[in-house]
N, C-alpha and C positions, 0 to 999 in steps of 0.2 A: 416745376413753374417756383415761384418765389418765396413760397407761404413758410412760416417756421411755427415748430410746435416743441412744445416744453417737454413730450417724451416721445420714445421711440413706438411706443402701442399708439398713439395720436397721429405720428407721421405715417404709419403702416397704414391707419383706417384712410387717411386720406386719402394716401397713393390711389388706393381701389377707386378713387373718382375720376382717376386718369385711366385706365381700365377701358380697351375697346371691346372686348370679350366679357359679358357679364360671367359672374365667378358662381351667379346664385340661379336657380331656375327655379320655379313654383311648378311643382309636380301636378298641380289641379287645372291652374288656365294657363301655364307656359308661359308666364311674365316675369323679364329678367330684370333681375338686381346686381349693383357692383356690391354691394353692401350685406353680409350678414343681418345686422343689424335691421337693416330697411326690408329682407327678406323674411323675417321672425315677424314685425310687427305686420305686416302684410298679410300673413299669414292667421294670424292670432285673430286680425279686423276682420278679415273678409271670409273667410273660411271658416273659422272655427266659432264666431262670436255672432254668428249670422243674426239668432235673435234675443240681443241684449237687450236692445231698446226699440217701446212695442208705442206705434200711434195711437192717441187715446180715439180718435174718428175713425179710423179705419183699420188697424189691428195689423198695418205693415210690418214687420221687423227689420230691424237695421241692426248695423254690429258695430256701429258707431255712431253717440250723440250729436255730432257734428251734419250726418248724414238725414238722422231724425229731424233736426233742426230745418235745415233746407228743403227738407221734404214738408 
């Protein structure tokens, strides 16, 4: 693509979005990710911090505040 980046690192990170085969796969749920940062965020928010936020009405727990608010 025609995008320009100030550093080689940023260019390398962007280049991964053009991959057809994901570079990272969640070992727990099998979801694919092209970037490591997205994979790490997924594991932390979905699988590791399941009980971080809880509903005061019913007690259901969520790993992300936006998920609790939507609930």
